[in-house]
N, C-alpha and C positions, 0 to 999 in steps of 0.2 A: 264605334268610336265616332261615325258620320252623325249618329244619332245627339249625342252630346255637343258636338261642335257645330252643326249646321241645323239643328231643328231643337234648339233650347226650350222654346215654349212648350213645344209638344214633350219634349223630356221631363220637363218639371210637372207637366201635367199627368203624365205617365207615372212616373215615379215622386208621386206626392207626399212629401213629408209633413205637410200642414194638416193632415187628418188628425195629428195629435199635437199637443202642446209639448214644448222640450221636457218638463218635469214628468210628462206621462211617458215620454220615450224612455227616460230614465228608470221608470218604474219597472220596465221590461229587461233591464240588465241582468245577465246570468253569467259571471265570470266562472271559469273553469281553470284553474291553476294546474291540475293534474294533466288535464290534456293539451294545454298551451304548453307547459313545461316538456311534455312528450314530444310535441311537433317541432319545437324549437331544438331539441336534442338530437331528435331523429334528422332534420334537415342538416344541421351542422356536420353529424356524423357521416353522411351520404355525400355531401359536398366535398369534405376532407377525403373520403374514398375516390371520388371522381379525379382529382389532380393528378395522382400516379397513373390512373388509367388513361387520360388524355395525353399526358407526357409520353407514355410508351409508344401510342399510337402515331405519335410525330416523328418517330424514328423513319429514318429514309426508306429502309427495307419494308417497313410496314405502310407508310402513307402513299407509297407510289401505287398500291392497289386500289382498286375502285371501291371495293368494300370498306376499307378502313377509312377512306375520305367521307363516304356516308357516315359511318359510325361515329367519327371525329364530329361531324356536323350534329348528329343526334346527341351527342355527350354535351355539346354545348347548350342545346335546346334543353336537354334534361336539368343542367345546372341551373337554367334560368325558371325553368319551371318549379324547381324545388323551393325558390325564394317565395314564390306565391303560395304553393301548396303545404309547405311546411312553416317558414319562416313568418310570414305575414298572417298565416294562418293562426300560428301559435300566439302571435301577439294580441290578435282580435280574440282569441279564445280566452286569455287571460283578462283582458279589458271587459268581454262580455256585452258590449253594447251592440244594438242592432245598427245598420248603416245610416239610418236617419237618426239624427239631421247632421252629424258631424261627418262621417265616413263615406257618405253615397257617392258623390263624385270620384272620390280617390278610389274606391273598389271598383266602380263600374270602368274607369279608364285602365286600372290595373288588369282587370279581368278580360277585358277585350284583346289586350295583348297576349293574356295568358292562352285564351281560346284560341288566338292564331298560333302560338307556340305549340299547344296541343295538336291541332289540325295539320300542323307542318311536320310534327312527329308521326302522325298517322300516315301521311303520304309517303314520307322519306322511308318508313318501314315497308311499305308496299314497293317502293322502288329498291329497297335493299334485298327484300325476297325475291324480285324479278331477277335482279342482278345475280343472285345465288343460284336462280334456276338455270340462267343463262350460261353461267360458269360451270355448272356440272355437265350440260350437253355439249359444250363447246361449239357452238355454231358460229361460223366465223362472221357471218353477216349481224348475227346479233351481238358478238362480242365486240364488233365495231361501234356499237352505241355507248360503249363506256370505256372507249379505247383512250388512254392518257386523259388529257384535258377535258374529254367530252363528260367526264363524271360531273365538273363544275356546273355544266349546263343544267343538268339533273337538280344539281343542289339549288340552282338559280331558280328553277321553277318551284322549288319546296320554298324559297324565300318570298316568291312572288305569291304563291298561296297564303303563307303567312300573312302578308301584308293585306291581301283583299280581305282575308277573313277577320282581320283585326278592324278594317275598317266598317264593315258591313254586319257582324254579329253584335248581338246584345251582350251587355254585361251582366257579371253575376254579382251576388252579395251574399256576405257572410251571415249565417243565421246562428244567434248564440242559443237556439234552442236544439237544434240538431248538430251544431258545431261542424257545418259544412258549408259550399257555396251552392245558392240556387239563383234562378234566373228570376224568381218571385223576392222583392227585397222585403215583403212581410211574412215571410214563411214562418210558420208557428204562431202566428197571430190571429187566432180563429174568430175572434170578436170583431173584426173588421170589416166593414162591408165594401170589398174589394173585389173586382173582377179579375180572378186569377187565370182565367184562360188566356189573357193577353200576353202573360209572362211565359213566352215559348220562344225558343230559337230554331227556327227550321234548319238554318246552316249547320249549327251544331248537331243536332240530332242526325241529320242526313249525312253528315260525315262520320259520326260514330257508328251508324249502321253499316254504312258502305265499308268502313274499313274492316269491321268484323266479318262481312261477307268475302271480301276480296283477299284478305290475308289468310283466312281459312282455306280458301280454294289454292292460293299459292303454295301454303305450307303443306298441304295434302298433297299436292302436286310434287313439292320437293322429296318429301317422304317416300313417296310411291316411286320416284325417279330413282332413288337411292338404293330402294330395294330392288328395282329392275335391273339397275347396272351390277349389283354387288351379289345377287342370288345365287350365282354359280361359283362364286368365289369362298375359298376357306380361309381368308386372310384375316389374322386377329384385328390388324389395323382396320380394315373395312368394317368389320363388326364393331368396333369400337366406334367409328362414324355413325352407325345406324343406333347405336344406343343413345349417343350424344343428342342425335337429332331427335329421337323420339322421347327422350327423358327430359332433355333442356328446352328443345325450340318450342315444341308444341305445348307443353305446361306452361312455360311464360308467356306465351301468345294468349294462352286460354286466360291465366290469372290477370294479366295485365288489362287486355281489352274486355273481356266480361265483366271485370269490377268496375271498368271506367263507365261501360254502358249502363250497369245498376246505379253508379252514382248519378250519371247525367238523367236518366230517365225515370228514376224511382225517389221516393224519398226514404233515406236509409237510416238505420239506427246506429247510435253512436259506437256500440261495439262493431257493426260492419265497417264503420268509418277507419277505426283503428286496425282491423286487419288489412283492410285494402290499403292503407297507407303504407303499412310494413311490406305486404307483398308486393305491390307496385313497384316502390321504390327498390326492393331487392331485385325484382325481375329486370329492372333497367340496368342496373350493374352488373347482373350476370350476362347480359349481352356482350359486355366486353370480354 
């Protein structure tokens, strides 16, 4: 965000829309009614499903637990992210135009905030996994970290991280060639003489790789801990917990974060984008 606010001349040079005339930009228009409609319907569908999920978590017997406070915050972030990833994406896919010359600033500002939301979601997921590990081992010193209102301090750190990322991350732009968001505003236009190595966000990539590593370790520790604590028990309830952790937590984590890493580091195909949209949105709802 600071790039467009405080370094406007450099921003205009970096994302130079004057390399083509307006009519030349219009020639690259590639509307996709099917994908755009799919994105809009998917976004509305998941937003509607989120309302009862968030409402239930606000019940006193649930929200008093630290994990539900964290999940409620995650739910709010997920709803905000759906606006960009589904609703705005759907509109831009139907419109089919490159960000230049009309949507450049709008997309940049919107996606810096979206990146902040995504990075805050990542950190909150790490804190939530850490919270579950603490709750499983019941160490009184570690439990005190999330005692009552102290959970809100952790959420405050996530909000601070969201703010810092929003300020310093580079924005993304919608490409009507791949129908996805890229740091390169000219993605898919191979005939342009542009240095594409400059379109890279260190903050975004470090966040994505870091959360994959940390969450994988925490979830592995959580599954191993449950196995360790229940290995001598014949309780059907305990075996049900084991099955749920292994069959839901780990696959959801893998689908969500591995697909996000692919979308952020590589140029995906349209079919992969469709699959990732469905699986990532589904995994977010299954968390509740």
